[in-house]
LUMLUM-197228 format. One record per residue (C-alpha): residue number from 1; residue in one letter; z, y negated, x negated. Coordinates in nm, 3 decimals. Layout:
% LUMLUM-197228
{site NUM; "A"; {Z; Y; X}};
...
This chain:
% LUMLUM-197228
{site 1; "M"; {-2.176; 0.548; -0.391}};
{site 2; "F"; {-1.935; 0.266; -0.314}};
{site 3; "A"; {-1.957; 0.146; -0.676}};
{site 4; "I"; {-2.333; 0.093; -0.640}};
{site 5; "F"; {-2.279; -0.145; -0.351}};
{site 6; "E"; {-1.990; -0.310; -0.534}};
{site 7; "S"; {-2.216; -0.376; -0.833}};
{site 8; "L"; {-2.480; -0.521; -0.599}};
{site 9; "G"; {-2.218; -0.754; -0.449}};
{site 10; "D"; {-2.233; -0.592; -0.104}};
{site 11; "D"; {-1.856; -0.587; -0.085}};
{site 12; "E"; {-1.806; -0.509; 0.285}};
{site 13; "V"; {-2.025; -0.199; 0.259}};
{site 14; "A"; {-1.860; -0.097; -0.067}};
{site 15; "A"; {-1.510; -0.128; 0.077}};
{site 16; "T"; {-1.609; 0.062; 0.392}};
{site 17; "L"; {-1.758; 0.345; 0.188}};
{site 18; "Y"; {-1.454; 0.345; -0.040}};
{site 19; "G"; {-1.233; 0.398; 0.268}};
{site 20; "A"; {-1.455; 0.677; 0.400}};
{site 21; "L"; {-1.456; 0.859; 0.067}};
{site 22; "D"; {-1.082; 0.812; 0.028}};
{site 23; "A"; {-1.017; 0.957; 0.374}};
{site 24; "A"; {-1.237; 1.256; 0.300}};
{site 25; "G"; {-1.036; 1.329; -0.012}};
{site 26; "V"; {-1.339; 1.281; -0.233}};
{site 27; "M"; {-1.154; 1.043; -0.463}};
{site 28; "C"; {-0.904; 1.314; -0.554}};
{site 29; "A"; {-1.169; 1.583; -0.593}};
{site 30; "L"; {-1.392; 1.394; -0.836}};
{site 31; "P"; {-1.330; 1.482; -1.197}};
{site 32; "L"; {-1.341; 1.146; -1.373}};
{site 33; "E"; {-1.358; 1.100; -1.745}};
{site 34; "P"; {-1.084; 0.864; -1.871}};
{site 35; "G"; {-1.329; 0.573; -1.913}};
{site 36; "N"; {-1.482; 0.637; -1.571}};
{site 37; "A"; {-1.142; 0.634; -1.406}};
{site 38; "D"; {-1.079; 0.289; -1.550}};
{site 39; "D"; {-1.422; 0.170; -1.430}};
{site 40; "F"; {-1.346; 0.309; -1.086}};
{site 41; "D"; {-1.009; 0.135; -1.067}};
{site 42; "Q"; {-1.163; -0.191; -1.186}};
{site 43; "A"; {-1.436; -0.170; -0.920}};
{site 44; "V"; {-1.172; -0.125; -0.649}};
{site 45; "Q"; {-0.972; -0.418; -0.789}};
{site 46; "R"; {-1.283; -0.640; -0.797}};
{site 47; "L"; {-1.357; -0.553; -0.436}};
{site 48; "A"; {-1.005; -0.633; -0.323}};
{site 49; "S"; {-1.011; -0.957; -0.520}};
{site 50; "R"; {-1.347; -1.077; -0.387}};
{site 51; "L"; {-1.282; -0.977; -0.028}};
{site 52; "G"; {-0.913; -1.058; -0.024}};
{site 53; "D"; {-0.655; -0.793; 0.052}};
{site 54; "H"; {-0.680; -0.829; 0.430}};
{site 55; "R"; {-1.060; -0.798; 0.450}};
{site 56; "F"; {-1.062; -0.518; 0.193}};
{site 57; "K"; {-0.802; -0.320; 0.388}};
{site 58; "E"; {-0.987; -0.379; 0.718}};
{site 59; "A"; {-1.319; -0.258; 0.575}};
{site 60; "A"; {-1.153; 0.042; 0.409}};
{site 61; "E"; {-0.979; 0.132; 0.736}};
{site 62; "Q"; {-1.311; 0.110; 0.917}};
{site 63; "G"; {-1.448; 0.363; 0.669}};
{site 64; "R"; {-1.142; 0.587; 0.700}};
{site 65; "A"; {-1.195; 0.598; 1.078}};
{site 66; "M"; {-1.556; 0.718; 1.050}};
{site 67; "R"; {-1.659; 1.077; 1.103}};
{site 68; "D"; {-1.874; 1.235; 0.832}};
{site 69; "E"; {-2.195; 1.185; 1.031}};
{site 70; "E"; {-2.112; 0.820; 1.083}};
{site 71; "V"; {-2.053; 0.770; 0.712}};
{site 72; "V"; {-2.393; 0.920; 0.632}};
{site 73; "R"; {-2.568; 0.699; 0.891}};
{site 74; "Y"; {-2.377; 0.393; 0.770}};
{site 75; "A"; {-2.464; 0.460; 0.404}};
{site 76; "L"; {-2.831; 0.526; 0.482}};
{site 77; "G"; {-2.848; 0.210; 0.690}};
{site 78; "A"; {-2.692; 0.010; 0.409}};
{site 79; "I"; {-2.937; 0.159; 0.160}};
{site 80; "A"; {-3.230; 0.078; 0.387}};
{site 81; "G"; {-3.102; -0.278; 0.426}};
{site 82; "A"; {-3.061; -0.317; 0.053}};
{site 83; "T"; {-3.412; -0.194; -0.022}};
{site 84; "K"; {-3.611; -0.392; 0.236}};
{site 85; "P"; {-3.877; -0.599; 0.066}};
{site 86; "T"; {-3.833; -0.972; 0.102}};
{site 87; "E"; {-4.098; -1.158; 0.293}};
{site 88; "A"; {-4.296; -1.428; 0.120}};
{site 89; "P"; {-4.253; -1.774; 0.274}};
């Protein structure tokens, strides 16, 4: 999920979701193919590079501090925000 937001350039959301998934142990439980593991690592590196280490760590810590229900609400809110139609001028 975090990689979707990373690819959309929504880096704060991506880093927050990365932290939440990391805290839940999901990152260790996902069986990744060798190529996918590299893609995953590269996505995390791009996030840290674009946000800067401090902002990346802050967003990830925010995600790590969330309860499961909060993560779901946060992700759904981010999805809703990403899919809102733009208004014509």
